[in-house]
N, C-alpha and C positions, 0 to 999 in steps of 0.2 A: 803415351799419346802425344805429350807436348813436344818431345824430341822428333816424333814423326811429322808433326805439323810444321815444325821449323824446317825440316828437311824438304818437305813437299813445297813449302813456300819458296825455298831457294830455286826449285825447279821452274817456278813461274817467272823468274827473272829473265829468262831467255828461252827461246824455243829450240835451242840446239846446244845444250851445255855439255853433253857427253858425245863421245865418238860414235855412239850407236844410235842416237836419236836423230830423227829427221827423214822425211820422205822428200828427197831433193829433186828439183827440176834438172833437166839435162844440161841446161845452160848455167847451172849453179855450181859447177865444179871449180872452186877456187884453188889456188896453190896450196893453201893451208889444208883444205879438205883432201886434196890429192896426197899430200904428205902424210896425213893421218891415216888414210887408207893403206898407204904403203907400209907405214909403221905397224899396222895391224895384220899384215900378211898378204896384201894385194900385190900380185906379181905382174899384172898387165898394166899398161899405161891408162890411168883413169880418163884421160882425154879421148881414148878409143871408145868410150861409152857412146858418144854422139858426134858423128861426123857425117852430116847429111849426104846421101847419095853414094856412100862408100860402104865397105864391108865392116861397119861398126857394130857393136853389140846390140844397139837399139833396133837394128834391122831384123833381128831374130825374135823380137818380142811383139806379141799381137794382143789386140783387144777383141774379145768375143764373148757372147752370151752373158754379158754383165760382169765378166771376170777377165782374166788374163790367160796367156798361154805363150808357147814359144816354138819356133821351128827347130826340129831336131834331125832333119835330113835335108839334102839339097833338093829333094822332090816334094817339098811342101808338107811334110808330115809334122803335125803339131801335137805336143803333149799339153794337157790341161788337167783340170780336176774332173773326177767322176760327177761331182755335183754341178759343175759348170756345164758339162755336156748332157746333164740329166734331161733337160728340156727336149733335146733331139731324141734321146732314147725313149722318153715317155711318148712323144708324138708318134713314134714308129711302132710302139707296143700295142698289143691286143691280147685278149685272153688266150688266143691260139699261139701267138709269138710274143711272149712276155720277156722282152729284152731287159726290162727293169730288173726282174728277178734273176734271169739266166745269163745276162750279158750278151755280147755280140763280138764275133771275130770274122773279119773278111780275110779269107786265106790268100786272096790275090786281089789286085786292084780292080778288076772287073766286077768284083762282088762287094765293093764298098758302096754303101747306100747313102742317098742324099740326107742331109741333116736339116729338117724343115725349120725355116725361120732363122737359120744361123748365117751370119756374115762374119768376116774377119777384116780387121782394120790394121794396116801397117803404117805407122807414122812416117811421113816423108819430109815434112818441114814443120818448123816451130818458130814463128816470127812474132817479135814484140811489136804490137801495133797500137800501143797506148797513146801515141801522139794523135792518132785518128779520133780519139774520144775526148779530146780536151774541151771541145764545145759542150759536151754532155756533162762535164764534171764541174761546171760553173756553180758556185755556192747558191746563188739566188734562184736557180731554175726550179720551177714547179716539180715536185717529186714524180708525178705521172709523166710529165713531159721529159724529165731526165731519163726515166726508164724507157720511154718510147723512142727517144733519140738514140740511146745506147742500142736498142734492138734494131733500129733502122740502119745504123752504121754497121752493126754486126751482120745484118742481112745483105748489105752491099758487099762486104768483104767475102761472105760465103758465096754469093752469086758469082763474083769475079773469080774466086778460087776454083769453083766447080765448073768453069767453062772448059777446063782440061778434062777430057774423058777419063773416067776411073777415079777422079778425085772426090773425096768427101771432106767437107770442111766444117769446122766449128770454131766459135770464138769463146775462149775460156777466160774467166775472170780470176785473177789472183789477188790475194790480200783483199778480198771482198770488194773488188772494183778499183783498187789502187793501180793495178796493171792489167792489161788486156793482151792476149796472144791469139794469133790466127794459127790454128793447128790443122794441118792438111794430112789426110790419110789416103792410102791406096786401099780401096774397098774391094774385097773379093767376095763374090756372091755365091759361088758354087762350092759348098762345103759338104764333105762326106764323112760318114762314120767309118772308122777303120777297126778300132778295138776298144771295147768297154768291158771291164770285168763284171762279174755277177755282183748283185747288190750286197750279198753277204761278205764280199771283199771290199767293194768300193765304198760301202757305208757301214762297215763293221762297227758295232757299238751304238749306231743310230743316235737318237737324241739323248740317251743316257750319257754317252761319252762326248757328245758335241760340246766343243769349247773346253774340254777337260784334258788333263794329263795325269797319268800316262795314257797314251792313245795308240791304237793299233789299226788304223784305217788305210786301206789301199785306195786312197782318193785320187785316182788317175784315170785318164782316158786318152785315146788317140783319135784325132781327126785329120783330114787332109784337105788342103786348099787347091782348087782347080781354077784355071783361067782358059780363055779361048786360045786357039793355036797361035794367034798374033800376040799373045802375052797380056792382052787386056782383060779386064773383068767381064764375065759373061754369066748368063743364067745357065742352069744345068744343061748340058748337052753330052751325048755319048762320046763325041770326039774331042771334048775338052781335055787339056793336058795339065799335069801337076804344076803348080806355081813354083818357080825357082827363086827362092829368097836370096837376097844379097849376102846374108849370113845365117848360119844355123849353129846351134850349140852342140859340140861333141859331148858324148856321154863320158864322164870321168872314169878312168880305169882303176883308180884307187878311191877309197872312201874317206870320209871325214873322221876327225877325232875331236874330242872336247878341246875348245880353245881355238880351233881353226877359223880363219877368216871366211866370211860368207857375204855375198852380195845378192840382193834380189832386185828385179826390175818388173814393173807391172803398172796396172792402172787403178790405184787406190781411189775409192769412190768419194767419201766425205769424211773429213775430220773436223773437230770443233775446237781446236786449240787456241784460236783467236776469239772465242766467244767472250762476251762481256759477262760481268757478274750477274747482271739482270737476266741475260739469256740463260745462264746456267741455273739460276733460281727457278725460272719458268720450267726448265726441263725436269728439275728435281721435284718441284712442288706440284706440277700439273701434268705436263706432257707425258712423261714416262709412266706414272701411275695410271693415267687414263688409258694409254695405249695398251698396257699390260692387261688391264681388265677387259677391254674390248677384244684383244687378241685371244684371250682364253675362251671367251664365248664364241668367237668366230671359228676357232679350231674345233670346239665341241660340235658346232653346227655342221661343219664340213665332214667331220668324222662320222656323224650320224647319217648324213645323206649318202655317204660312200660305203657304208658298212655292208649292205646286202648284195651289192652287184660288183663283180670284178671289173667290168668294163668302166663303170663309174669311178671305181677306186683308182684305176689307171689314169683316167682323165683328170682327176683331182689331185693326183700324187704330187705334181709340180708345185701347185699353190700351197698345199699342205706342208711340203718340205720347207718352203720359204717362210711360212708362218711359224712352224716349229722353231726354225732358226732365229726368227725375229723375236719371239717372246723370250727365249732363253737369253739372247743378247741383251734385250731391254732390261730384263731382271738383273743381269750381271752389271750392266751399266749403272742402273739406279742404286744398287747395293754399294758399288764402288764409289760413286759420287757422294753418297751419304756417309759411308765409312771414313772416307778421306777428307770430308768437310771441304770439298772443292769450292762450293759457293762461298763459304766464309773466307777461304784463302784468296779467292779472286777479289772479294770485297776489300780485303786488307791491301792487296796489290793496287787496287784503284784508289785507295786512300793515299798510298804513296805517290801515285800518279797525280792526284789532285794537289798535293803539297808541292810537287815538282813544277806543275804548271803555275801555281799561285806565286812561286818565288821569282818568276821571270815575267816582266810585262809583255815581252814579245810573244811568249807562249800563251799568256792570258788572252792576248788579242786574237790569236789563231785558234786556241783550243778551249778557251774559257766557256764554261757552260755545257761542254760536250757530254759530260757524264749525266747531267740532268736531262739533256735532250734524249740520250739513250734510254734512260729510265722511262720517260714518257712514251717513247716510240715502242719500247718493249711492252708497256702496259696496253697500248693500242693493239699490238699484235696478239697479246695474250687473250684479249677479249674475243677474238674470232678463232683462236687456235683449235679449240675443241670442235667447233662446227666445221672448220676447214678440214680437219683430220677425217671426220666422219664423211663429209661430202666426197673427199678424194677416194675413200674406200668404196663408197656407194657408186660413184661414176666409173671407177675402174674395175671393181669386183663384179658388177653385173654387166655381162658382155652385151646383152641386147640394148640396155640403156646407153652404154658407152658408144655403141655403133650409131644409135639414133642421134645422140648429141653431136657426134662427129659429122654425120651426114647433114644435119640441120645447120651446123655452124659453117660447114664448107659451102653450102648452097648460097650463103650470104657473102662469105669471104672471097669466093671466086669472082665476084663482080668487081673486086678491087684490083689494082695493079699489084704485082707480086710483092714489091717492097713495102706496100702499104698494109699488107695483111697482118693479122695478129700472129704472134709467134706460134709455131707449130702448124701453120697453114700456108707456107710457101709451096710451090709446085713440087719441090723435092721432098717436102714432108708428106704430101698426099701420096706420092709414089711409095714412100716407105710404109704408110698406113695400109695401103692396098696390099703390099707385099706381106704384111703381118697377118692379114685377115684369114688366109687359109689355115695357118697354124692355130690361130685362135678358134677357128671353126672346128678343127679336129678335136679340141678339148672342150667343146660346148656340150654340156648336159643341161637340158632345160629344167629339170627338177632342181638341180643345184642352183642354177641361175635364179629361179623363182625364190628359192629359200634365202639366197644372199640378198636379193632386192628387198624382200620383206624384212629381213633382219636389220638392214641399214636404214630403211625408211623409218622404222620404229626409232632407231637411235637418232636419226636426223630430226624428227619431229620433237623428240624430247629435248634435244640440245638447242633447237632454234627458238629460243625464248623471245628474240627480237623480231621474229616474223620475216627473216631474210628471204625465205622461200615460201612466201604466203600463197602463191599460186598453186604450188604443189600440195600444201596443206589443205587448200580449198578443194582441190580435186579429190583428195582422199576423204575429206569430210562429207562429200556428196555421195560417196560409195555406200552400198548397202551394209547393214550391220549396226550393232549397238556401240561397242567400245572401240578403242583405237585398233586393237588387234584384229577384230572382225572386219573393220573397214579397210585396213591395209590388205587383208587376205582377199577381200572382194575386188578391191582396186587392182591388185596384182593379177588375179585370175583374168580380169577383163583385158588387161594389157596383153597377156600371152595368148589369149583366145583370138585377138584381133590384130595380129602382127604377122609379117612375112620376113622379119629380120633374122629368123633362124635359117633362112635360105641364102647361101653364099652368093649365088648368081644374082639374086635380087639386090643384095647389098652392093655388090660391085657395080651393077647397073645404075643404082641410085647415085653413085658418085658423079655421074654425068648430068644429073637432074638439077634444074634451077629451083629456087624456093617455091615457085608456083606449082611446078610438076611434082615436087616432093610433097607438098600439102595435098595435092589431088590424089596421091596414093592412098590416102585415108588409112594409114597405118597407125595403130594406137600409140606405139612407142614414139614414132616420128612426130605425131601430133602433140604428145606430151612434151617432147623436147622443144618444139616451137613455143609452147606456152611458158615454159620455165626458163628459156634462154635469156630473156631480158633481166631476170633476177640473177642468173648466173653471171651475166656481164657486169651487173652492178656490184656483185660480190667480188668479182675479179678486179674491178677498178679500185675497190677498197684495198685489196691485197697489193695491187700494183703501186698504190700510193705509199704503202708501208715499205715495199721493196725499194722504191725509188728513194725514200728517205734513208734507208740503210746504206744505199750506194753513196750517199753524201757523208753520213756520220761514221760508218765503219772504217773507211780508209783513213780518216782523220784520227780515229781512236788508235788504229794500228801504228800510224806515224808517231803519235804521241808516246805510245808504249815503247816503240823502238828508241825514242829519244832518251829513255831512262838508261839504256845501255847501248850507245851508238856503235861500240866496237864488237858487239856480239854477232854471232853467225845466226841469221834468221832464215826461215823457210816458210812458204805459204801452206795453208791448209790443203788437204787432198781435195781434188775436184775432177776426178776421172781422167786426168791427163797422165802421160807416161812419167813415172818417177823411178828413182833408184834409192835404195838404202843399204847400208852396210853394217855388219856386226860380226859376231862370232858364235860358234857352237857353245851353248852355255845353258846349264840347268838353273834352277831357282829354288828359293825357300819360301813357300806360300804362307807358312805360319810357324810358330814356335816348335822346335824339335822335329820339323819335317823338311826334308830336302829332296827335290826331284832331280834325278840324273837326266842328262840330255838325250839319251837314246832309249827307245823301247824295242823289244825283240820278238821274234817268232815264239819263243818260249812263253813270254808274257801273253801273247795273243792266244796261244793254246790253253793257257791257264784260265782265261776268261770264257772259253767255249762252253756254253751250257746246252747247246743244241736247240735253243729257243731264241727267236728274234728278240733283240738285234745281235745276239752273240751266238749265231748259228752257222758255224763253218760247215761247208758242204764236204762230202766224202773226198772229193778230189784234192781239196786244200789240206785236209787232215793227212791224207796219204803223202802229199808233197812235203809237209812239215816233217813227217816221220821217215821220209825216204832218204836215200844216200845222196841224192842230187843237191840237197841244200848246202852241203859242205862247200861247194864252189862259191857260194854267196856269203859265207860266214865272214864276219869281221874278226881279224886276228886278236884284237884287243878285247872285244866283247865275247868272243867265243860263240857267237850266235849270229843269225841274220838280222840286221837292223831293219826295223819297220818304219818308225817315225823318229824325228829328231827335233830338238828345240834350238832356236837361235835368238839372239838379241836384236835381230833386224826389226826396224820399225815398219809396221804395216797396218792396214785396216781393210774393211770390206771393199771388194773390187780387186784386191791383190790375190784372190783365190785363183790358182793356176799359174801364179808367177814362177818363173824359173829361179832356182837357187843355184848360184854359181860359186865355185871355189876360187882360190886366189889365182888360178890360171885361166879363169873364164870358162870352165867346163861345167856341165850340168851335173849336179850332185843330188838334186831333189826338186820337189814341186810344193810350193806353199799351199796350205789349204785351210788354216785356221789360226786363231789366237787363243790365249789362255784365259779362262773364266775370271781368275783373280784380278786380271788387269784389263777387263773390257772397257773400263773408264779411261783407258789410254787414248781413246778418241779425243778426250779433253786435255790430257797431259800424259807425257811419257814418264814411266817409272823405271829407271835403269835396273833396279834390283828385281823387278817383277814382270815387266812387259816382255813377252816372248811370242815369237811366231812358231807355228807348228807345221812341219813339212813331212811329206812322204819321201823316204830315202830311195834314191834311184836303184839301189841294189835290191830293194824289195820289189820294185816295179819289174825289174829284170827276172827276179825269182818267180813271180807270179806268171809273167809272160812265158817263161820257159817251163817250169815244173808243173804249173796248174793248167794253162791253156794251150801250151805248145804253139805259141804264136811265132813260129820260126821266121815268117816273112818280116814281121815287125822287128824282131831281134836282129835279123840280118841287115835291115835298113839302118838300125841304130849302130851297127858295127859291133854288136855284142854277142853274136852267136858263134 
């Protein structure tokens, strides 16, 4: 163990010590990085990754559905994960047309069906605007004022950038607010489902195999992006035309071998490699254990309400899939952080930092006391972490409460000028909220909604020992019944009996209402939202003060940490912006005497087949596996059809659907997962253990050809 601790300690000395570590910004391609990529087998010019407005690699990569994807034809065909496209498939499914179970194939373009709630974003510019925020980064600025000023400047940049039709802008913080970038996207609103395999293929192995290796999942789907005839973004219309991307990835004609170079591009969501020791301690000691416990109960609740009705099961399938994924991820993260003593390692690193600062008066003047300030700020955040987690689940998990809070808040924010409104309530945000409502409405089941509200109200009251939401507690206390459970049940029943928020037309109409008109509607949920909004605002001010303080301390902390090794190659934490990483096809050794090869095969898939969910291959797949047509897709070195493969590419959540490219820039697979043993890679990369899991493009082609006869898709890919 001592040897392992020393090894991991070395990893913390920089955030990019190995050629395989790092989720790099597109403007972070240094000469050294390019040379390293070339040495590993990259045959294209790394500077071709990002050249705005040209046929560069980045123009083929898209952000969609909380994940990533890529164009694979000149006619806007996109490949992504089955689980990324799952929300669209779920919304389109019914007991009569269960596309979740059976899959979907449009044999021609006229039969492609709209993907409800799905948009695609193609990054068109990426501009460093840190200079615009200098006034907000002054040391003595009040934390809430600092945050508000940062938000105001961000809103101004977004407003100006979105004056161009079709643009969607965001301001991304890098290094926790040390740098700011204005990111502009071309947003495509008309998305259609082209081809989704059956769940027994797309999610083979289910939660048993999730995050595990060896894996045999056909986690892929195809969508298509459409625009108006003028080439601009448009809502669905029959005469819309396929979007013509500046670049698309050709499908590789030859497969990968162990040791081959690979590169991925996508939109990794969040990593925590710049977390302080105090923050890691809070995650290990409080946040993850509590989240895991609540998630287990939440899952049990949703499984219970979904069990008896197929229609309800379909409506709740998406949220349950996300919860299953989260709980297994959190368990793996916690186990890894504890096993590798990451908190202790970071404490040792900060002890080294403190000595480095103390040795130089100039550093003492700039950074002295920063570690103590961070400890105190983390303690303040930890005080409200549990309550904040439960409140977030309550306000998002209960659809009717979420809608009521949105309508109530908007009725007040709309009286302000656009740039003076709170974040999330600019005109462009309200448009997006309205667009999401029909999709949310389709998945509304009132019995589920009631159960979720009751569950989280009970959790909130138990956690709110300081009386943060005393008005809500008072409302429940006045309800009929003896104990807390009975009172919550009576309170919730009264809310659902006296509301019209289950009516989509009513909700959309209420967006136009002012506060007085909204109150006059005498809707129980809207009335409740009005009563508790002042306490929510006060709670948010407390959180904003903490966030504003982090925006001062964390950039200083990162600057000080970088000073320990000024010549090292650094990269910022993932923040849902486009990144690339590179590595190679590579297996791993998870424990003593066990080594995992980098490829899984059809034979391994068939060996797992029990005929029972989630290892339930249907007859068509079994026939295809045993049929003569598979030989075309065999790998000459494996003597079998590759299904999934491992690489050392650095990735995290949000990279799902990312294209995997070979050294020639051709598509060889689609990323869909990471390995369980290294889930704590969100906090630090482990070169011998951290792996990304991908579906091999040869397996995609095999399924499309031999199982689903998707000849139109194969022809478009140039593979038929």
